[in-house]
Each structure stands twice: as structure tokens, then as C-alpha cells.
LOBAKOL-612213 format. One record per residue (C-alpha): residue number from 1; residue in one letter; x, y, z. Coordinates in nm, 4 decimals. Example, Ala and Ser with C-alpha at 12.3 -4.5 7.8 and 13.67 -1.06 7.14 Angstrom:
// LOBAKOL-612213
{pos:1	code:A	px:1.2300	py:-0.4500	pz:0.7800}
{pos:2	code:S	px:1.3670	py:-0.1060	pz:0.7140}
***
This chain:
// LOBAKOL-612213
{pos:1	code:M	px:-0.9282	py:-0.8057	pz:0.2962}
{pos:2	code:I	px:-1.1176	py:-1.0126	pz:0.0439}
{pos:3	code:N	px:-1.2906	py:-0.8916	pz:-0.2741}
{pos:4	code:C	px:-1.2232	py:-0.5212	pz:-0.2093}
{pos:5	code:T	px:-1.1964	py:-0.2381	pz:-0.4589}
{pos:6	code:I	px:-0.9963	py:0.0633	pz:-0.3461}
{pos:7	code:A	px:-0.9824	py:0.3400	pz:-0.6051}
{pos:8	code:S	px:-0.9098	py:0.7088	pz:-0.6411}
{pos:9	code:F	px:-0.9996	py:0.9155	pz:-0.9426}
{pos:10	code:G	px:-0.8923	py:1.2700	pz:-1.0059}
{pos:11	code:N	px:-1.0239	py:1.5210	pz:-1.2554}
{pos:12	code:L	px:-0.9178	py:1.8426	pz:-1.4222}
{pos:13	code:Y	px:-0.9256	py:2.0307	pz:-1.0890}
{pos:14	code:I	px:-0.8208	py:1.7668	pz:-0.8358}
{pos:15	code:A	px:-0.5179	py:1.5496	pz:-0.9150}
{pos:16	code:H	px:-0.4739	py:1.2010	pz:-0.7748}
{pos:17	code:K	px:-0.1377	py:1.2432	pz:-0.5918}
{pos:18	code:N	px:-0.1045	py:0.9606	pz:-0.3360}
{pos:19	code:P	px:-0.1118	py:0.5803	pz:-0.3578}
{pos:20	code:V	px:-0.4478	py:0.4256	pz:-0.2729}
{pos:21	code:L	px:-0.2881	py:0.1743	pz:-0.0334}
{pos:22	code:Q	px:0.0030	py:0.2167	pz:0.2057}
{pos:23	code:V	px:0.0975	py:-0.0776	pz:0.4264}
{pos:24	code:T	px:0.3218	py:0.0049	pz:0.7200}
{pos:25	code:D	px:0.3889	py:-0.1200	pz:1.0709}
{pos:26	code:Y	px:0.4964	py:0.2099	pz:1.2255}
{pos:27	code:D	px:0.3794	py:0.5662	pz:1.2789}
{pos:28	code:A	px:0.5975	py:0.7952	pz:1.0665}
{pos:29	code:S	px:0.5084	py:1.1056	pz:1.2709}
{pos:30	code:T	px:0.6349	py:0.9526	pz:1.5974}
{pos:31	code:G	px:0.8707	py:0.6835	pz:1.4648}
{pos:32	code:V	px:0.7062	py:0.4227	pz:1.6901}
{pos:33	code:T	px:0.6968	py:0.0673	pz:1.5535}
{pos:34	code:G	px:0.3906	py:-0.1432	pz:1.6292}
{pos:35	code:I	px:0.4111	py:-0.3874	pz:1.9192}
{pos:36	code:N	px:0.2273	py:-0.6702	pz:1.7423}
{pos:37	code:P	px:0.3475	py:-0.8210	pz:1.4134}
{pos:38	code:L	px:0.1818	py:-0.6943	pz:1.0968}
{pos:39	code:I	px:-0.0039	py:-0.9700	pz:0.9128}
{pos:40	code:A	px:-0.2015	py:-0.8551	pz:0.6072}
{pos:41	code:V	px:-0.3623	py:-1.0584	pz:0.3298}
{pos:42	code:F	px:-0.5240	py:-0.8943	pz:0.0272}
{pos:43	code:Q	px:-0.7137	py:-1.1483	pz:-0.1818}
{pos:44	code:N	px:-0.8973	py:-1.0819	pz:-0.5082}
{pos:45	code:C	px:-0.8721	py:-0.7025	pz:-0.4644}
{pos:46	code:I	px:-0.8382	py:-0.4055	pz:-0.6999}
{pos:47	code:F	px:-0.6138	py:-0.1059	pz:-0.6181}
{pos:48	code:W	px:-0.6387	py:0.1659	pz:-0.8822}
{pos:49	code:G	px:-0.6073	py:0.5378	pz:-0.9332}
{pos:50	code:D	px:-0.6520	py:0.7488	pz:-1.2430}
{pos:51	code:Y	px:-0.5998	py:1.1046	pz:-1.3664}
{pos:52	code:G	px:-0.2947	py:1.1672	pz:-1.1531}
{pos:53	code:N	px:0.0789	py:1.1271	pz:-1.1302}
{pos:54	code:V	px:0.1014	py:0.8114	pz:-0.9165}
{pos:55	code:D	px:0.2880	py:0.5244	pz:-1.0826}
{pos:56	code:D	px:0.2637	py:0.2728	pz:-0.7969}
{pos:57	code:E	px:-0.0737	py:0.2497	pz:-0.6213}
{pos:58	code:I	px:0.0636	py:0.0263	pz:-0.3434}
{pos:59	code:T	px:0.3506	py:0.1230	pz:-0.1141}
{pos:60	code:T	px:0.4914	py:-0.0818	pz:0.1733}
{pos:61	code:Y	px:0.7240	py:0.0416	pz:0.4487}
{pos:62	code:I	px:0.8148	py:-0.2018	pz:0.7231}
{pos:63	code:K	px:1.0448	py:-0.1537	pz:1.0240}
{pos:64	code:G	px:0.9604	py:-0.4640	pz:1.2268}
{pos:65	code:I	px:1.0845	py:-0.8140	pz:1.1507}
{pos:66	code:S	px:0.7637	py:-1.0112	pz:1.2179}
{pos:67	code:T	px:0.5714	py:-0.9059	pz:0.9106}
{pos:68	code:S	px:0.3691	py:-1.0909	pz:0.6496}
{pos:69	code:V	px:0.1985	py:-0.9043	pz:0.3635}
{pos:70	code:K	px:0.0469	py:-1.1076	pz:0.0813}
{pos:71	code:F	px:-0.1254	py:-0.9969	pz:-0.2420}
{pos:72	code:D	px:-0.3186	py:-1.2911	pz:-0.3895}
{pos:73	code:H	px:-0.4978	py:-1.2530	pz:-0.7248}
{pos:74	code:C	px:-0.5008	py:-0.8722	pz:-0.7053}
{pos:75	code:L	px:-0.5152	py:-0.6115	pz:-0.9802}
{pos:76	code:Y	px:-0.3146	py:-0.2962	pz:-0.9184}
{pos:77	code:K	px:-0.1587	py:-0.0110	pz:-1.1098}
{pos:78	code:A	px:0.2173	py:-0.0274	pz:-1.0664}
{pos:79	code:N	px:0.5475	py:0.0067	pz:-1.2458}
{pos:80	code:M	px:0.6952	py:-0.2575	pz:-1.0160}
{pos:81	code:I	px:0.5523	py:-0.5484	pz:-0.8170}
{pos:82	code:P	px:0.4878	py:-0.4335	pz:-0.4551}
{pos:83	code:Q	px:0.7664	py:-0.5509	pz:-0.2294}
{pos:84	code:I	px:0.8167	py:-0.5364	pz:0.1418}
{pos:85	code:V	px:1.0743	py:-0.2649	pz:0.2111}
{pos:86	code:L	px:1.2505	py:-0.3179	pz:0.5436}
{pos:87	code:L	px:1.3629	py:0.0049	pz:0.7067}
{pos:88	code:L	px:1.6334	py:-0.0877	pz:0.9532}
{pos:89	code:Q	px:1.7501	py:0.1661	pz:1.2077}
***
């Protein structure tokens, strides 16, 4: 994804509760990991949410070992730099 803006804005009646971007290589409802490796590049993108209780607008959950996720020149709302979290069974 190049030059993308992904945003979520809440208001007094609707709170922004979830991150605007979740990168994962498996289906949490079935527990099935993808067959092909996950390769994702986000370049010159904005990930932002406002009027809510989300501290980190990007979450990553990875089960497979052939994964490459890169954030290049991106602006995002976060307490911590997004990291690949490997979930080993």
C-alpha cells in the first residue's frame, strides 16, 4: 500500500474502539494459518484514529514464520512502535 490514509473518528455518541489496521496471517475464528507467506509493505501511509480509547492504531499478530511486514515513512498513532508478534503454538 502506497500513499494511503486509513482513519477512524468517533464522536460523542460513537467511540473509536478498535485499531484502524490489523495485520495477521491467520483466521482467529478458525485458527487456520495462511498457506502463503504474508508480505506487506506500507509506504508513506497515515494510520490514525481520534475520539476513542485506542492507544495503538496498528496491531500485528503472526503465527507463520515466512512473514515480512514493513512500515516505511508512515505516520501512526501509537504508544509503541508496531512490532511483529509471533504466536507460536
